[in-house]
C-alpha positions as CSV (number, residue, x, y, z in Angstrom):
1,M,-11.9,74.8,-66.6
2,G,-9.7,72.6,-64.6
3,G,-6.0,72.3,-64.9
4,K,-2.8,73.2,-63.1
5,C,-2.3,76.4,-61.3
6,P,0.0,78.7,-63.4
7,S,2.0,79.7,-60.4
8,R,2.8,76.2,-59.3
9,K,6.2,76.2,-60.8
10,V,7.0,79.5,-59.3
11,K,6.2,78.3,-55.9
12,K,8.4,75.3,-56.3
13,R,11.2,77.5,-57.5
14,R,10.8,79.8,-54.6
15,F,10.9,76.8,-52.2
16,S,14.1,75.4,-53.7
17,H,15.7,78.8,-53.6
18,K,15.0,79.1,-49.9
19,T,16.5,75.7,-49.2
20,A,19.6,76.5,-51.2
21,R,20.0,79.7,-49.3
22,R,19.5,78.0,-46.0
23,D,22.2,75.5,-46.8
24,K,24.6,78.4,-47.6
25,F,24.7,79.5,-44.0
26,L,25.5,76.2,-42.2
27,L,25.1,76.4,-38.4
28,K,27.0,74.5,-35.8
29,G,25.2,71.7,-34.1
30,D,23.7,72.0,-30.7
31,D,26.5,69.9,-29.1
32,L,29.3,72.1,-30.6
33,V,27.7,75.3,-29.4
34,Y,27.1,73.8,-26.0
35,D,30.8,72.8,-25.7
36,E,31.9,76.3,-26.7
37,L,29.6,77.8,-24.0
38,Q,31.1,75.5,-21.4
39,K,34.6,76.8,-22.0
40,S,35.9,79.3,-19.5
41,D,36.3,82.9,-20.3
42,T,40.1,82.7,-20.4
43,E,39.9,80.3,-23.4
44,M,37.7,82.8,-25.3
45,K,39.6,84.8,-27.9
46,P,38.6,88.1,-29.5
47,L,36.9,87.5,-32.9
48,P,39.2,87.9,-35.9
49,R,38.3,90.2,-38.7
50,D,36.8,88.5,-41.7
51,E,35.7,90.4,-44.8
52,D,33.4,87.5,-45.9
53,L,31.2,87.6,-42.8
54,P,28.6,90.3,-42.0
55,G,30.0,93.2,-40.0
56,M,33.5,91.9,-40.6
57,G,32.8,89.1,-38.2
58,Q,32.8,91.3,-35.1
59,Y,29.1,91.0,-34.1
60,Y,28.4,87.4,-33.2
61,C,25.8,85.6,-31.1
62,L,27.5,82.5,-29.6
63,H,24.2,80.8,-28.6
64,C,22.6,81.0,-32.0
65,D,25.9,80.8,-34.1
66,R,25.0,83.9,-36.1
67,Y,26.9,87.0,-37.3
68,F,25.3,90.4,-37.6
69,A,26.0,93.5,-39.6
70,N,26.2,95.9,-36.6
71,S,25.7,96.0,-32.9
72,T,22.1,97.4,-33.2
73,V,20.9,94.4,-35.2
74,R,22.6,92.1,-32.8
75,D,21.0,93.8,-29.8
76,E,17.6,93.5,-31.5
77,H,18.3,89.8,-32.0
78,F,19.0,89.4,-28.3
79,K,15.3,90.5,-27.7
80,T,13.8,87.9,-30.0
81,K,11.8,84.8,-29.1
82,R,14.2,82.6,-31.1
83,H,17.2,83.8,-29.2
84,K,15.5,83.4,-25.8
85,K,14.5,79.9,-26.6
86,R,18.0,79.1,-27.7
87,L,19.4,80.6,-24.4
88,K,17.0,78.4,-22.4
89,Q,17.9,75.3,-24.4
90,M,21.7,75.9,-24.0
91,S,21.5,76.6,-20.3
92,G,19.8,73.2,-19.7
93,P,21.2,69.7,-19.8
94,A,23.7,68.8,-22.5
95,P,22.2,68.1,-25.9
96,H,22.4,64.6,-27.5
97,T,25.5,63.7,-29.4
98,Q,26.2,61.2,-32.1
99,L,27.5,58.7,-29.6
100,D,24.2,58.8,-27.7
101,A,22.3,58.1,-30.9
102,E,24.5,55.2,-31.8
103,L,24.1,53.7,-28.3
104,A,20.4,54.1,-28.4
105,A,20.2,52.3,-31.8
106,G,22.4,49.4,-30.5
107,M,25.4,50.3,-32.6
108,G,27.7,51.0,-29.7
109,M,30.3,48.7,-28.2
110,P,29.2,45.1,-28.2
111,D,28.3,43.8,-24.8
112,N,28.9,40.0,-24.9
113,G,28.4,39.6,-21.1
114,P,30.9,38.3,-18.6
115,V,33.3,35.6,-19.5
116,L,32.1,32.4,-17.8
117,M,34.9,30.0,-18.6
118,S,38.4,30.5,-19.7
119,M,40.2,27.9,-21.8
């Protein structure tokens, strides 16, 4: 009566496939996206055509770091909850960087205190 579920291996395979697919589309970190948003409009260049990207790389959401197949899909993305949360997150204070993490862990520059006597 007991025993393993026959679909157990299928679920595991499905999960590993999703993680592999997720890794395929690497996203920029929050700090890199935030830096790009802080640039002035004069530094922004038109997007180059790239055949490997969806929509030839012309339909891009800067906040979410995603490419879309056409303008309709991109405009639908602008209405989603995920995009609105990302907008709010990027309009707030600067996200943490690697330097912040190292300083918090005590791995930053050593602070040996003031020099009391010189020899």
